[in-house]
Structure formats: structure tokens, C-alpha cells
N, C-alpha and C positions, 0 to 999 in steps of 0.2 A: 650377568644379564643374558649371555649367549645361550645358556642352558634353558631359558624360559621359553615357553610356547608363545606363538603370536597372539592367541586369544588370552593367554595369561597376562600379557603386557597390556592388552586392552582393558581388562577387568581389574587389573591391579593384583592378580593372584601372585603368590610367591614373593610378595613385596612386604616391606615393613608397613606398620599401621599409618605412619606419616605419609608414605608415598602411595598408599592404596587408592587414593582418589584421583591420581594423575591420569587424564585421558590419554589415549593412544597417540593423538596428534602432538601432545606435549612431550611424550617420551621420545618420539621420532624427530623432534624439531632439529633443524640444522640451519646454518647461515645460508641466506639466499641473496640474490642480486637485487631483489625488490626492496627499495629503501623506504617505502611508505609504512611498512610493518602493520598496516591495518588489516590486510587480508592474508598475511603470511602465517596464519595460525594452523594451517593444514599443509604440512610440508612432506607428506608421504609421496612415494613415486607415482601413485595413481592420481594425486592432486595435480601433478605437473601436466596431465593430459588436458585439464580444463582450467589452466591458470588464467586464461583470458575470458572465461565464462561465455560460451556461446560461439567463439570464433572457430571452435573445432566442430566437425560434423558428428564425430563419434562420442558416445556417452562415456562417462568415466567408469561405469561398470556394466556388466551384461544384465539382461532381464532376469536371468536365474539368480544372479547375485543380489539384485535389488529386492527380489521377492523373498529371499532368505533373510536379508537384513531387516525388511519391514516386519518380520515376525517377532523380532527382538530389538525394537528401536533404541532402547536405553544402552544396549551393548554396542551398536553400530551408529551412534548418533553423529559422529564426525563425518562418516561416509554419507549418511542420509542428508546432512546439511550441505555437503558438497554436491550431491546429486540434485537437491532442491534448487540450489543456486544455478546450476547448469540448466535446469529446466526453465527457470525464470528468464534467463538471458538467451535461451535458444528456442523456446516454444511461445508463439504469439498468444495462444489461448491462456496459458498460465500468466504471462506478462500482463495481459489486459485484465484478467480476473483479479490478480493481486493489486494492480494499480486502482482498479475500481473499488475494491474493498477498502483500500487506504483512504480514498477520497470520497467515499459514499456518504458519510455523515458530515453535516455542516459544523458540528462541534460548538453550537451555540450553548451558552451556559448561564446559570444563575448562581449567585452567592447566597448561602444560607448560614444562619448562626444558631447554634444549639447550646444552651447552658450545660456545663459539665455536671452540675448538680441538678438532679431531677426537681422540677418545679421552681428553679431559680429564676430571678427576675431578668428581663432582657433590657438592660440599661448599659449605656456606655460602650456598645459594641460597634458603633459606626466607624471608629478609627481602625478597628481590626478588619472590617469589611473593605474599607478603602485600601488598606495595605494589601489584602488578598488580590483585589482587582488590579492594583498597580504592579504587583509581582507577576501576575499572569500575563500582563501586557509586556513587561520587560523581558520575560523569559520566552515569549512567543509560544504560548502553551500549545497552540494548534500544531506547530512544527514538531514539538516534543511528542505529542500524542501520535501524530502520523508517522514519525520515525519509529516509535515503539510498535505500531501496527505493522510497519514494513519489516522490522526485525522478527516480530512474532510470526509473520506469514512465511518468511524465507528461511529462518533459522529455528523457528519454534519457540524462541525465548528472547527476552529483552532484558538487559541489565543496564541501568543508568545510575549515575551518582550525582546527587544534588550538591553543588558547591556554592557556598554563600559568601565568597570573598571577592574583593575587587582585584582583578588581574591587571598588571601594568600594561598599558597600551603600547604596542610596537609601532612607532611612527616612521620607521625606515621606508624610504621610497625605493631603494635599490634592493632587490631580493635575489637570492640564488635559487637554483632548482630545488635544493633541500628545504629552503625556507617556505616555498609555496606549497610543499606537500603537507604542511601541518594544518589541515583544515580544522582540527579540534581547537588548536590554539587561536586561530582567527575568530572562530565563533565565540570563544570565551573571553576575549579581550574586552576589558572595561565594563563588564556586566556584573552586577551585584549578586544575581542568582542565576546560575546556569546549570543545565543538566548535561553531564558528560556521558556519552555512550561508551561502554566498555566492551572490548572484544569478547564475544560469547565463548569462544573456544578456550579462553583462559580464565573463565569464571565457572563456579560450580555451587549449586545449592547445597548447604551443609546442614540445614535444619530450619526450624521455625521458632520465632520468638514473638510473643504477643500477637500470635496469629499472622505474622508477617514472615516472609522468606528471609533467611540469613544466608549470605553468600561469602565465598572466599575467592581471592584473586591470586593466580599463579605468578609470582614475581620473576619466574624464568622467562616471561615474555620479553624482558629487556636484556637477557643474557647474550643473545646472538648479535646484538647491535654494537656498533663502534661507539667510542666514548662520545663523539660529537652528536651522532644520531640519538644516542640514549638521552643525552642532556636535552636535546630539542624535544624529543618525545615526552619526556617526563614533565615538561612545562605544561603540557595539555592534560595531564592526569591530576586527580584529586591530591590534596596535600597528604591524606592518609596513606596513599600508595607511594607517594614520593618519600615519605618518612619510612615506610616499610622497606623500600628498596635500599635506602641508606643503611638501615640496620642489617638488612640481609647481606648486602655487599661487604659490610664491615665484620661479618661473622658473628653478629649478635643474636642470630636465631639459633635455636637448638639444632643439634646435628640432624640432618635429613629434612628439616622443616623448610618449606619454600612457599607456603601459602599464607597470604595475609587475610585475616578475618576483617571484613568491612563492617562499618557501623550500620546496623539495620535501620536506624532512624534517618539515614541519608541515602540509602539505596532504593531504587525503583526496580522491582523484579516482577516480571510477568511471564507466563508460559501458556501454551495452548496444546490441546490434543494429548494430554497426559494427566495422570492422577496427581493428587496433592502430594503424595509421598515420593513421586518420581523425581530424580535429580535434574532432569532435562525436559524441555518441551519438544514436540515433534513438528517438523515443518508442515505447512498447510497442504502442499501438493504431494505428499508421500503416497497417498492411495492411488494417484494417477501416474506414478513414475513409469510403470511398465507400459501403459498405453502411450505415454509421451515418447518413450523409446521406440515403440512400434510405429507411431506416427512419423517420427524422424526417419526411420528405416523405410517406410512407405514413400515418403517424399523423395528421399534419395534415390530409391528405385525408379520412381516416376521420372526423375530428372535424367536417369540413365536411358530410359525409354525415349525421352525427347532428344537426347544426344544421338541415339540410334536413328531416329527419324531424320535429324538434321545431317547425319553422316551415313546416308544410305549406301548400300553395297549393290552395284550393278554388275551383271555378268552378261557376256556375249557368247552366242553359239554360232560358230562358223558353218557355212553351208556344207552339207555332207557330200562326200565323194562317192565314187562307184562302190568302193569297198566299205564295209561296216567299220566305223571308228576312224575313218580318214576324212580329210576335208578336201573340198574341190579347189581350195586356194593353196598356193604354194607357201613355203615358209616365209618368204619375204613379203608376200601379199598379206598373210596373217599378221605379221608384225606391223606393217604399215597401217592396216585397218584398225588394229588394236590401239596404236598410238594416236591415230586420228580421233577415235571415239573417246579415248582417255583425255586428250587435250580439250575436246569440245565440252565434255562433262565438267572438267575442272574449271574451265573458263566460265561456264554457265553458272556455276555455284558461287563464283567470286564477283561477278559483274552482272549488270543489267544489260539486256539486249537479246539478240537472237543468235544462236549458234547453229551452224549448218554443216552437215557432213553427208557423204554418200556411202552407202554400204553395198556390198556385193549381194547379188540375188540369192535368197535363201538364208541370209543372216538373220538371227533372232536375238533380240535384246530383252532383258527383264531385270528385276531387282529382287533381292531377298525380302520376303514378307516380314513385317513387324507387327506383333500383337499390340493393338492400341486400346484394348479394353481397360487397361490399367488407368488410362487417362480420363475415364468417366468420372465426372465430378461427384456423382453420388457415392462412390467409394471413399473419396477423400473426406467428404462431409460426414459420412458415417463414422470414420475414424476420429475426426475432430470432435464429434459429439460424444464419443466415448470418453474423451478427456474431460469435456464439460460435465458429463454425468459423474465422473470420479471426484471432481473437485466440488461438485454441488452447485455450480453456477451455470444456468441455462445459456445456450448459445444465443437464443433470441434476446436474452437480457443484455448480453455483451455487445453484439453487433447487429441485432435485428435480422440475422440470417436464420436458417433452419425453418422448420415447419410450425414452430410454436406461434401462438397468437399473443396479443397484447395482454390479455388477462392472465395467462400462464406465466408470462415474463414478469408481470407486476407481482404476482404471488411469489414467484421464486426470489425476486429482489427483496421482498418483505422478510422471507425466511432467512436469506443471507444477512440482511441488515440486523435482524434479531441476534444472529450468531455473532456478528462482529461487535455488536453493542456490548456483549458480555466481555469482550477483550477491552473495549474502551472503559467499561466500569472498573475493571481490574487496574488499569493504568491510572484512572482518576483516584481510586482509593489510595494507591501508592503515592501519588502526587500530594494528595491531601495530608497523608501521614508526614511526609517530608516537610511540607510547607508549615504545618502546625508546630512541628518540633523545632524547626530551624529558622523560620521567618516570623510567623504570627506570635508564637510564644505567649498566648493569652491564658492565664490561669483560670479564668472564669468561664470562657466560652470556647467551643470548638467551631472554628470558622471553616467552611468547606465550600468548594464550588462543585456544581453538579451539571454534567453535560446532558442536554435534553435529547431524547431519542428521535431526532429529526434528521431525515435524509433529504437529498435533492429530489427524491421520488415522492415522499409523503408529506412534504412541507405544507402544501395547501390543506391537507386533511388535518394536520396538527394545529395549524393556525385556527381553523374552524373550531377544533376542540377547546382551545384556550379562550377564544372569543365567546363561545357559548358559556363557558364557566364564568367569565367576567360579566356577561350580559344577564345571565339567568340566575346566577348564584352569588358567591362571594369569591370570585376568581381573582388571581393576581395580575395586576397590570404589568409588572416586570416580566413575569413568565410569558404573557401574551406578546410583549414587545420582543423578547428573546426568540420566540417561535417564528417570528417573521424574518429572522436573520439579521436584524438591526441590533447593534450593541446597545445594551440597556443603558449604560452610563452615557453613551453618546446621545441617545434619544432623550434621556431626562435632562441632560445639559442643554439640549436645544429647547426643550420645553421651559426650562428655567430662564434661558435667554429671552424667549418670547414673552414670558411674564414680566421680566424686568423691563423690557422695551415696550410693554403695553401694546403688544400686537393685536389684542382683542378689540381695542378701541381705535388703534391706528389703522388697522386693515380689517374693517368689519366684513362679515360674510355677505356676499352678494344676495340681495333679497329676490329670490325667485320662488316659483311654486314648490320647489323642493325644500326650501329653508323657512318660509313663513306662510301663514294663513291669515284670513280675515279676522279670525277670533283672537289669535295671540299677537297680532301685529299692533303696534301703537296706533292711536287714532290718526287717521289721515295718511298712513303709509301706503295703504292698498289703493284707495280711490282718489288720492291727491286732494282730499278736502282739508280745510283749515280748521282744526279744533272741533270739539264736540263729537257727537255720534255721527256716523256716516248717514247720508240722506236715505230715506226709506222710499221704496217704490210705491206709487199710488195704488196699484193693484193690491199690494200687501196691506195697506191701510184699510182698503175696502173689505178685504177678506176678514181682517181682525174685527171690524165694526159689525159686520153681519154674522159673525161666527160661522162662516161658510164651511169651515173644515169639519164642523160638527154635524152638518147635514148628511143624511144617509145617502149612500151611493145607489145608482140605479140597480146595480147587481145585488145590493143588500136586500 
């Protein structure tokens, strides 16, 4: 290995076919003090600079390096992911943008049933629909989708594994520090269907099967752990990976093989900003990384200017003597005056109040000038807007700042929402695949849930679309209900309850001018008469008898 080049190790050159797919971060892995093992997948020396993500002021790489890496993202994917995470945790614009993308859609859904055979009858599918709805509730599908969006944005790729077993519940009340680090195990306890997020740095797309991505998992992920940590960590991983590690550790794998092929029917794989044949996705903020680094540099420089303002340098010129370059004050007088001025300035900067001192005639005092033009807010706003432009999210849409108006901000959010919805569609397709293969298992129907393209910005418009379809055509009541943000099953269960309890007759609608008229109201309801037709006005009777309405008008 010592004779191989750095880039050869990254791309797998000069290696056997079995090891050619190993990313650089996995080749350079080494034991670390971090016991969580969730984010210890990039253990190069440069990674140590940002191990706390944002606590450091310096970026993990220079602007020149990141520009070079961005030209070939598949080769430098580990470094770009590291950079993107640093940007998310250190730049407020990127943080707000990604958080907004993740939470932008309300993720309201409807369940649809399609016969697997064209033209087949739609009978007996209610049980499968109920099962789909129940599973989505139990697995908290919104959390799964938002977690996938978060990984897509920060790492360019998301890999989840759907496990459909019941995990024993740990009821211990006393836990150690190691016990509480296993967030995956806590989330999966006692749930029949759970999606386990796998570390992206140890997974790789190896091909496609039935138009779905197929991935492999690097079992060396567990190699650097102690026996106790490995046992605890394995409890939160899918059974297929647990069995793969057992076989790998027992030497049952062929020589040099360390990757476990995962069942494509149980994996949820999505990626962004890359082609279908690329092995990795590219993080959302890659195009803005150079401007993010410049913005950080600008802010740090601005802070140094503020430090200079708060720590100003004063200088004192003693009165000039008879000869050029000499002072009229003696050496002791100069020292006394210097100490007096120094003490007064120091005391003034640390306390409130008035400092008083006397100076000899002809003494001059001044301070070194500081250029404050850098503190102009227009400079900082312009740099921040460069980051917004790079990531495609307007500053006006995120914080209401900038010079943009409401119309441009709304248009920008619609464009962003359309882009993010393509990510959601990919996640939903993968979830439907896994649910149909592992949970629904219906040979006659394909049961799917579909997320509606509704955001917190366009909800009112979408509700109107669905209401118009329902009122003017043959629209779906369930789709209309879902568009309002109310769960369809919850809404229909309330309607069933109201029908069973006879709310229509128990609690009749208040009879007002908005709900009834004299024509459609029962006799006696409007004018309080008892039975029969309501009384007729005498003037009306006279008009009818004389046929007065048929008489020509004066203008006729």
C-alpha cells in the first residue's frame, strides 16, 4: 500500500477488483475516541479539523481545493460531504435553507390501489389499504421522509433499510453513557416496521435491479470497535448486516471481500445532483462552498476590525523643546505624564465615570485611525446574497431581508418546492417498493401512498383546486380533505361517528338567512304560522285579481 499514490487509493487504482470500490475514508479508517460511531466515517487528518462541525472558524479545505474538488465530485465525495456538513453547522444561510427545504412540504398523502393486472376488478382491497395506513402511522412516515431529505441535502445521498421485525423492548431504568448513545436502538424498539438509516460513508451503489438502486455495505464499519461497543451497535442494525458481520468475522467471506450486498427490496436509496449511473449523490450546498468560505473569512475580518475599534491605540506627543527632536519636559516629567495618561485611559475603558488628568502645555494626544468601511452592512448583505444565489434560495424567502418583494419570494419558493418535491417523490417510490414487498404482500393489487404537492406556502391554492374539482366535476372527497392538512382517516372517522350518533337530527343547523329560505323551508318555519300556506298580503291578492302586472308601464 505504501507504494500507491494518494489519488490511487481514493479511486481504487492498483487494487484488486474486490477492493476497488473502497472509498478513501474507509481505507484510512483508524480507531478513534468517539464511541458513537455514527459520524466517525471520515477519519482522515483533515476531518479532525471539523470534528465538532462549526465549532472551528477555519474551513476544512481552502477555496482553491474545494474548487478543484467540485470539478470531480465523484472522486472527492468524502471531502465534499465533510465540507457540506461544516457549511451547514457554521453558516446560518445554509442552515436556514436546508431546514426550510426539509420542513417545506406538509407531506399530506392519499392511499391508492391499482390492480397488478390491467383491467382487473377492484374488490377486496380495503384490508390492504387499512394495512398501508396503519403501517405509515406506526413508522411515522413524516419523520422518515424528512430524515431522508436532511441526508440528501447534507450528504447528497440517503440509504435506509426497512426492518419488519419486532425488536425486544429494553425496560432498564438505569443506563450507562454507552447505553444512551444508541439512538438507533431506542427508535427501533418494539416497532413492527422501522426504517434504519445507514451511514452513507460505508454504503455504495453497485448497480440497479428492477429500476431500483442496489447497494452494498462495508462491514469494516465495525472493525475498529471494541467487542462491547460492536455488540451494542449491531443491535440497531438490520438482521442481514448482523448475519453478514458474523460470517465476515468468522472468515466465511472469500479472501479480500468485505462488502455485504443488501436486499434491494428492503433498502431505500435516493440521491441528488448526480446522474443515474453515478455511485454517489452530491450535497446540496456544493455550488456555494467557495462563497461560504469567503463569507466566513469576511465575517472574521470584520470581527478583527471591531476588536481593533474596541482596543484602540492612543499616542502622546510631548511638547517640543528648543532643539529639534527634543522635549521641553525632563525625563522624569515625561515618565510621570505618560503613566498618568495611561492609567486614566485604562481606568476609563474598564469602568464607568469620569477620568481627569492634567497635561503639560503643548502636549498632543491622538489615536491611530481605523478603516471602518468594512463594517458597512451593504458589504455583508451582498456577500450573504451570493450564498443565497448559489444555493438557489432567495434571501427574501428565508428571512424577509434583502430588496426582494413578496412576489419574487413566492415565485422562488414555488421553484424550490418543485425541486424538493422530486426528492420526495423518489423517497415515496422507494418506500412504496419496500412496503409492498415486505408488509402489504398483496398478489392482486399494488397499494401505494402518494404525497400531495402541498406546502405551507401554497396550501390555500391547493385546497381551492381540489374543492373546485369536487364541486364542478367528479373530484375526490378524500383528496380534498387531505389537501386541508387533516388526516383523511381521522376526518372520515369523525364523520362516521357523527352519523352513528345522529348529529344531523340531534344538532340541526341554525335556521338563518344563510341556511334556509321561504321557498325551501317547511310551512310555518319562516313566518311562525301554524300549518297551511303562509298568509298572503292583501295587496298581492288585489294585484292578482286585476292582472295589474300585465298593464303597460308609462315608459312603454
